[in-house]
PDB file as gemmi writes it, atoms N, CA and C in Angstrom:
CRYST1    1.000    1.000    1.000  90.00  90.00  90.00 P 1                      
ATOM      1  N   MET A   1     170.135  83.546 222.323  1.00  0.00           N  
ATOM      2  CA  MET A   1     170.050  84.771 221.571  1.00  0.00           C  
ATOM      3  C   MET A   1     170.889  84.591 220.311  1.00  0.00           C  
ATOM      4  N   GLN A   2     170.372  85.074 219.174  1.00  0.00           N  
ATOM      5  CA  GLN A   2     171.122  84.954 217.930  1.00  0.00           C  
ATOM      6  C   GLN A   2     170.911  86.183 217.051  1.00  0.00           C  
ATOM      7  N   LEU A   3     171.860  86.433 216.173  1.00  0.00           N  
ATOM      8  CA  LEU A   3     171.762  87.503 215.200  1.00  0.00           C  
ATOM      9  C   LEU A   3     171.329  86.920 213.873  1.00  0.00           C  
ATOM     10  N   ALA A   4     170.408  87.608 213.214  1.00  0.00           N  
ATOM     11  CA  ALA A   4     169.956  87.213 211.881  1.00  0.00           C  
ATOM     12  C   ALA A   4     169.898  88.482 211.037  1.00  0.00           C  
ATOM     13  N   GLY A   5     170.968  88.756 210.314  1.00  0.00           N  
ATOM     14  CA  GLY A   5     171.037  90.007 209.562  1.00  0.00           C  
ATOM     15  C   GLY A   5     171.123  91.177 210.516  1.00  0.00           C  
ATOM     16  N   ASP A   6     170.138  92.062 210.451  1.00  0.00           N  
ATOM     17  CA  ASP A   6     170.116  93.213 211.360  1.00  0.00           C  
ATOM     18  C   ASP A   6     169.181  92.995 212.534  1.00  0.00           C  
ATOM     19  N   ALA A   7     168.779  91.736 212.775  1.00  0.00           N  
ATOM     20  CA  ALA A   7     167.833  91.427 213.855  1.00  0.00           C  
ATOM     21  C   ALA A   7     168.496  90.587 214.940  1.00  0.00           C  
ATOM     22  N   LEU A   8     168.130  90.859 216.159  1.00  0.00           N  
ATOM     23  CA  LEU A   8     168.533  90.065 217.312  1.00  0.00           C  
ATOM     24  C   LEU A   8     167.326  89.229 217.713  1.00  0.00           C  
ATOM     25  N   ILE A   9     167.476  87.921 217.724  1.00  0.00           N  
ATOM     26  CA  ILE A   9     166.358  87.018 217.999  1.00  0.00           C  
ATOM     27  C   ILE A   9     166.602  86.330 219.329  1.00  0.00           C  
ATOM     28  N   ASP A  10     165.588  86.366 220.194  1.00  0.00           N  
ATOM     29  CA  ASP A  10     165.701  85.736 221.502  1.00  0.00           C  
ATOM     30  C   ASP A  10     164.375  85.078 221.847  1.00  0.00           C  
ATOM     31  N   GLU A  11     164.434  84.145 222.759  1.00  0.00           N  
ATOM     32  CA  GLU A  11     163.247  83.420 223.186  1.00  0.00           C  
ATOM     33  C   GLU A  11     163.152  83.519 224.708  1.00  0.00           C  
ATOM     34  N   ALA A  12     161.955  83.778 225.193  1.00  0.00           N  
ATOM     35  CA  ALA A  12     161.713  83.839 226.637  1.00  0.00           C  
ATOM     36  C   ALA A  12     160.678  82.779 226.987  1.00  0.00           C  
ATOM     37  N   ASN A  13     160.754  82.262 228.188  1.00  0.00           N  
ATOM     38  CA  ASN A  13     159.842  81.200 228.615  1.00  0.00           C  
ATOM     39  C   ASN A  13     158.538  81.714 229.209  1.00  0.00           C  
ATOM     40  N   ALA A  14     158.424  83.006 229.416  1.00  0.00           N  
ATOM     41  CA  ALA A  14     157.202  83.575 229.990  1.00  0.00           C  
ATOM     42  C   ALA A  14     157.057  85.016 229.509  1.00  0.00           C  
ATOM     43  N   LEU A  15     155.825  85.499 229.490  1.00  0.00           N  
ATOM     44  CA  LEU A  15     155.598  86.880 229.066  1.00  0.00           C  
ATOM     45  C   LEU A  15     156.351  87.861 229.942  1.00  0.00           C  
ATOM     46  N   SER A  16     156.424  87.587 231.241  1.00  0.00           N  
ATOM     47  CA  SER A  16     157.125  88.498 232.141  1.00  0.00           C  
ATOM     48  C   SER A  16     158.613  88.543 231.810  1.00  0.00           C  
ATOM     49  N   MET A  17     159.169  87.400 231.425  1.00  0.00           N  
ATOM     50  CA  MET A  17     160.588  87.369 231.036  1.00  0.00           C  
ATOM     51  C   MET A  17     160.799  88.143 229.737  1.00  0.00           C  
ATOM     52  N   ALA A  18     159.876  88.023 228.804  1.00  0.00           N  
ATOM     53  CA  ALA A  18     159.978  88.741 227.537  1.00  0.00           C  
ATOM     54  C   ALA A  18     159.903  90.248 227.765  1.00  0.00           C  
ATOM     55  N   ALA A  19     158.998  90.671 228.642  1.00  0.00           N  
ATOM     56  CA  ALA A  19     158.872  92.100 228.947  1.00  0.00           C  
ATOM     57  C   ALA A  19     160.140  92.619 229.618  1.00  0.00           C  
ATOM     58  N   LYS A  20     160.703  91.838 230.519  1.00  0.00           N  
ATOM     59  CA  LYS A  20     161.937  92.235 231.204  1.00  0.00           C  
ATOM     60  C   LYS A  20     163.091  92.346 230.201  1.00  0.00           C  
ATOM     61  N   LEU A  21     163.190  91.376 229.285  1.00  0.00           N  
ATOM     62  CA  LEU A  21     164.232  91.402 228.263  1.00  0.00           C  
ATOM     63  C   LEU A  21     164.091  92.642 227.385  1.00  0.00           C  
ATOM     64  N   ALA A  22     162.880  92.933 226.936  1.00  0.00           N  
ATOM     65  CA  ALA A  22     162.651  94.115 226.095  1.00  0.00           C  
ATOM     66  C   ALA A  22     163.039  95.392 226.828  1.00  0.00           C  
ATOM     67  N   ALA A  23     162.679  95.499 228.098  1.00  0.00           N  
ATOM     68  CA  ALA A  23     163.015  96.693 228.884  1.00  0.00           C  
ATOM     69  C   ALA A  23     164.523  96.830 229.067  1.00  0.00           C  
ATOM     70  N   LEU A  24     165.215  95.724 229.340  1.00  0.00           N  
ATOM     71  CA  LEU A  24     166.674  95.778 229.502  1.00  0.00           C  
ATOM     72  C   LEU A  24     167.364  96.191 228.204  1.00  0.00           C  
ATOM     73  N   LEU A  25     166.919  95.623 227.088  1.00  0.00           N  
ATOM     74  CA  LEU A  25     167.509  96.000 225.805  1.00  0.00           C  
ATOM     75  C   LEU A  25     167.254  97.470 225.489  1.00  0.00           C  
ATOM     76  N   LYS A  26     166.053  97.956 225.792  1.00  0.00           N  
ATOM     77  CA  LYS A  26     165.725  99.364 225.563  1.00  0.00           C  
ATOM     78  C   LYS A  26     166.606 100.263 226.420  1.00  0.00           C  
ATOM     79  N   ASP A  27     166.850  99.864 227.676  1.00  0.00           N  
ATOM     80  CA  ASP A  27     167.722 100.637 228.564  1.00  0.00           C  
ATOM     81  C   ASP A  27     169.150 100.690 228.023  1.00  0.00           C  
ATOM     82  N   MET A  28     169.633  99.556 227.499  1.00  0.00           N  
ATOM     83  CA  MET A  28     171.012  99.491 227.004  1.00  0.00           C  
ATOM     84  C   MET A  28     171.184 100.188 225.660  1.00  0.00           C  
ATOM     85  N   LEU A  29     170.215 100.032 224.774  1.00  0.00           N  
ATOM     86  CA  LEU A  29     170.383 100.500 223.401  1.00  0.00           C  
ATOM     87  C   LEU A  29     169.591 101.750 223.056  1.00  0.00           C  
ATOM     88  N   GLY A  30     168.724 102.183 223.954  1.00  0.00           N  
ATOM     89  CA  GLY A  30     167.956 103.405 223.717  1.00  0.00           C  
ATOM     90  C   GLY A  30     167.059 103.304 222.497  1.00  0.00           C  
ATOM     91  N   ASP A  31     167.023 104.383 221.720  1.00  0.00           N  
ATOM     92  CA  ASP A  31     166.135 104.442 220.565  1.00  0.00           C  
ATOM     93  C   ASP A  31     166.680 103.712 219.345  1.00  0.00           C  
ATOM     94  N   THR A  32     167.841 103.075 219.475  1.00  0.00           N  
ATOM     95  CA  THR A  32     168.394 102.338 218.338  1.00  0.00           C  
ATOM     96  C   THR A  32     167.745 100.973 218.173  1.00  0.00           C  
ATOM     97  N   ILE A  33     166.877 100.598 219.099  1.00  0.00           N  
ATOM     98  CA  ILE A  33     166.227  99.282 219.037  1.00  0.00           C  
ATOM     99  C   ILE A  33     164.719  99.466 218.967  1.00  0.00           C  
ATOM    100  N   ARG A  34     164.084  98.573 218.211  1.00  0.00           N  
ATOM    101  CA  ARG A  34     162.621  98.553 218.188  1.00  0.00           C  
ATOM    102  C   ARG A  34     162.166  97.110 218.053  1.00  0.00           C  
ATOM    103  N   LEU A  35     161.028  96.813 218.628  1.00  0.00           N  
ATOM    104  CA  LEU A  35     160.453  95.475 218.566  1.00  0.00           C  
ATOM    105  C   LEU A  35     159.706  95.357 217.249  1.00  0.00           C  
ATOM    106  N   ARG A  36     160.187  94.471 216.368  1.00  0.00           N  
ATOM    107  CA  ARG A  36     159.559  94.309 215.058  1.00  0.00           C  
ATOM    108  C   ARG A  36     158.445  93.291 215.072  1.00  0.00           C  
ATOM    109  N   GLY A  37     158.483  92.386 215.993  1.00  0.00           N  
ATOM    110  CA  GLY A  37     157.444  91.371 216.026  1.00  0.00           C  
ATOM    111  C   GLY A  37     157.635  90.442 217.201  1.00  0.00           C  
ATOM    112  N   SER A  38     156.592  89.737 217.500  1.00  0.00           N  
ATOM    113  CA  SER A  38     156.656  88.766 218.584  1.00  0.00           C  
ATOM    114  C   SER A  38     155.660  87.655 218.280  1.00  0.00           C  
ATOM    115  N   ARG A  39     155.906  86.531 218.865  1.00  0.00           N  
ATOM    116  CA  ARG A  39     155.009  85.388 218.717  1.00  0.00           C  
ATOM    117  C   ARG A  39     154.845  84.790 220.102  1.00  0.00           C  
ATOM    118  N   TRP A  40     153.615  84.704 220.557  1.00  0.00           N  
ATOM    119  CA  TRP A  40     153.340  84.167 221.878  1.00  0.00           C  
ATOM    120  C   TRP A  40     152.752  82.779 221.744  1.00  0.00           C  
ATOM    121  N   THR A  41     153.241  81.856 222.526  1.00  0.00           N  
ATOM    122  CA  THR A  41     152.737  80.490 222.530  1.00  0.00           C  
ATOM    123  C   THR A  41     152.122  80.215 223.899  1.00  0.00           C  
ATOM    124  N   GLY A  42     150.885  79.775 223.895  1.00  0.00           N  
ATOM    125  CA  GLY A  42     150.188  79.486 225.144  1.00  0.00           C  
ATOM    126  C   GLY A  42     150.752  78.247 225.822  1.00  0.00           C  
ATOM    127  N   ALA A  43     150.546  78.150 227.119  1.00  0.00           N  
ATOM    128  CA  ALA A  43     151.070  77.023 227.902  1.00  0.00           C  
ATOM    129  C   ALA A  43     150.519  75.691 227.401  1.00  0.00           C  
ATOM    130  N   SER A  44     149.246  75.641 227.040  1.00  0.00           N  
ATOM    131  CA  SER A  44     148.669  74.377 226.565  1.00  0.00           C  
ATOM    132  C   SER A  44     149.309  73.954 225.246  1.00  0.00           C  
ATOM    133  N   ASP A  45     149.636  74.924 224.379  1.00  0.00           N  
ATOM    134  CA  ASP A  45     150.319  74.597 223.122  1.00  0.00           C  
ATOM    135  C   ASP A  45     151.722  74.079 223.378  1.00  0.00           C  
ATOM    136  N   LEU A  46     152.408  74.655 224.351  1.00  0.00           N  
ATOM    137  CA  LEU A  46     153.757  74.184 224.699  1.00  0.00           C  
ATOM    138  C   LEU A  46     153.722  72.752 225.202  1.00  0.00           C  
ATOM    139  N   LEU A  47     152.725  72.435 226.013  1.00  0.00           N  
ATOM    140  CA  LEU A  47     152.595  71.077 226.522  1.00  0.00           C  
ATOM    141  C   LEU A  47     152.343  70.085 225.380  1.00  0.00           C  
ATOM    142  N   LYS A  48     151.535  70.482 224.402  1.00  0.00           N  
ATOM    143  CA  LYS A  48     151.265  69.621 223.247  1.00  0.00           C  
ATOM    144  C   LYS A  48     152.548  69.353 222.447  1.00  0.00           C  
ATOM    145  N   MET A  49     153.395  70.384 222.301  1.00  0.00           N  
ATOM    146  CA  MET A  49     154.635  70.255 221.554  1.00  0.00           C  
ATOM    147  C   MET A  49     155.607  69.283 222.214  1.00  0.00           C  
ATOM    148  N   ARG A  50     155.581  69.231 223.532  1.00  0.00           N  
ATOM    149  CA  ARG A  50     156.521  68.392 224.275  1.00  0.00           C  
ATOM    150  C   ARG A  50     156.067  66.941 224.379  1.00  0.00           C  
ATOM    151  N   SER A  51     154.818  66.664 224.008  1.00  0.00           N  
ATOM    152  CA  SER A  51     154.280  65.290 224.104  1.00  0.00           C  
ATOM    153  C   SER A  51     154.800  64.419 222.990  1.00  0.00           C  
TER     154      SER A  51                                                      
END                                                                             
């Protein structure tokens, strides 16, 4: 997890982990947080990157 200006940037290894992270942050920070964007990488693309 890292801060970039006014943004908190994190990476999750699965969609379920990303959803859990978003829900936990929303619970902790309430309406002071909003999801500005996301980028999803498919499993086949991840495998190509690691080759």
